[in-house]
N, C-alpha and C positions, 0 to 999 in steps of 0.2 A: 143201565147203571142207574144205582137207586137217585143220584142227585139229578140226572136228566129228568125221571119221572117227577120227582117232586117239583123242578123246575117250571115243567109243565102243567102240572096242577096248580101249583101256587100261582101260576102267573093268567090263570082264567079271570083277571079282572077286568072292570070296562072303564069306558071312561064316564065317571060319575059325576063328575062335576065342571063346569064351566067356569067356575071362579077360584081363585086362591084361596086356600085358607089353611093354616097352619094347626087346627085342631084335629087329633085323629079320628079316626070313625070306624066302625066295624060296620059291614054290610052284608047282605047275602051276595053269593058267587054268581055272576054272570053267567050268560053262555059263551060269549067269546072275550078271548084275550083282547086287550086294546091295541097291542103291537100286531096282530095278525090282518087287523082290520086294512081295507086298501088305502086310504089315508092319513093311517098313524104317522104321527110326527116321529123325527129322529133327532139326536143330539146332533149338533155337529161336529162330530168328531168319529173316525173310525178307529175300530176296538186297537189298531195299534197305537195310533196318535194318544187314546185314552191311556193306556196300559204305559207306555213310554210316561206320559205326564202325572200320573197318579205316583208311579212307583218314584220319578224323581221328587215328587212334591212330600209325597211319607214313605220315607226309606226304610222305615220300620215296617210297613205292611208294603211289600212289593208284590207284583202280579210277573208272573211269568207267560210264554207266549200262550196264545190262545188256540186249540185245535178244533176245526171243525168235526161235527158229529153228525151220523144220520138221524135224522129225526120223523122219519116216515113223511106224512103227509103236509106237516107243517114247512118242510123243506121247497114247497113251491111258493111259498109265501116269505119265508125268514131264511137265512141260516142260523143255525144253533151253532155255538162255540164255546169251549170251556177250558179251565185252565184248573188243576190240582193245586191249593196252597198247601195242604198239610191231608195226614190221613183222615181229617174229619172236616176240612174244609174246603170249598168250592167257588169259583168263578165262574159266572156262564152267562150268557149273553144272546142276544136276538139280534141280528144284523139284516139292515136293507139289503134285499139282493141288486148285485150290481154297484152298490157304492160302499157297502162294509159299514154304514155308519149305523151308530147303535139306536136300537129302538127301546131295549130293557136290557139293563145289566142286573146279575142277582150274585147275593154272596149265600151260599147254603151250609149249615153247618150239620152235619150229621153226627150226636152224642157217643162217646165213648164209657163205659161202664168204670168204676173204681176212681183212682185218686187223678186221674188225666182228666176226669170230665171239666171240672171248675177253671185249668188253666185252657182246654180246648175251648169251652163256649166264651172265654175272656179274651180270647184270639178272636173270634169271631166278631164279638162284640168293637174290638178296637177295629177291625176292617171296616165295620159298617159306619161306625163314627167319621172314618175317614173319607168314606165313599159320600157321608152327607157333607163334610168339610168340602170336598172337593166338589161336589155338583150344588151346592149352597155356601161359597164363601163369604157372603156378607154374616153368616153366622159365628159366633165365637165356639171355641171348643167346648167351652160349657156348655153354650144354647145347643151344640151338637147331640151332647151327650142327653141333655133333658130331652132333645125332641125324641131319641131314642125309647129313653126311659117313658115318655109320654106312649109311643107305638104298644111298647110291651105292656104298660099299665091298663089302657084302653082295650088290646087286645086280646086280653086273659082269658082263655077259654072261648074264643071267636076263631071261626075259619083265620081270618086276614084283617087288618088294620089298615087304613090308609089315609094318608095325610098328604096336602099340598103345599110345598113352599116355594112361592113363586111359580115358575113356569115348570117344575119339577114333581112328581107324584111319588111319595115313599109309600110302598107298599111291605108290611113284615107279616109273616106267619111263624106264631111260636107255638110249637107244639110242644114244649118242654122238653121233657126225654125224649121226645119223637122227634127233634130238630127243629131246626130254623132256617127261614128264608127272607133274606132282604132283597129289596128290588128297589130300582130308581128308573124312572121314565120319564121322556118329556111329555108338556101336557100344552095341549093349544088352549092358549089364553083367548079368550072370546069379549069383547068390548061389548058391555050393555048397550042397547040402543036408548039414546035419550033423546025426548018427544018435548 
């Protein structure tokens, strides 16, 4: 499936910063996705808990049940699961084996030609903004929208853009007419040594 391939390609970002920053940056693609590393952090939610809480909090952007997918060699490290939102929109996740806790969660938009392109992309943007609201509740709706706009602006023409908001890393790959993937991942915060 195209969205699984896109998911795996997009998620090859690394733990690039130890401190939190809300300023999006674009960087070269690293060799290993952070959620594949042995000590990768998880959100303290299983995918079932997340889906229920997200759908309850944002009834206009509900998520259906996620189904596990065969993902080749990656399935030894994480469980990949996905759900179809519409013909052009999917959510997928990388889960910790054994606990089912979320290591990474993504929204992937596949563009459609014609007059459905704009409504389809807007639906994707609504899901992304709600995901930012879910993982960064300290942000207002306007701030979440602005955060996404910053990611889109900084990432124009780049492989991907990332920003940290507290203990959450947001990653966006916008290929324009080629589609878009947004991901949220937990970040290990490291206190600087004070001497």
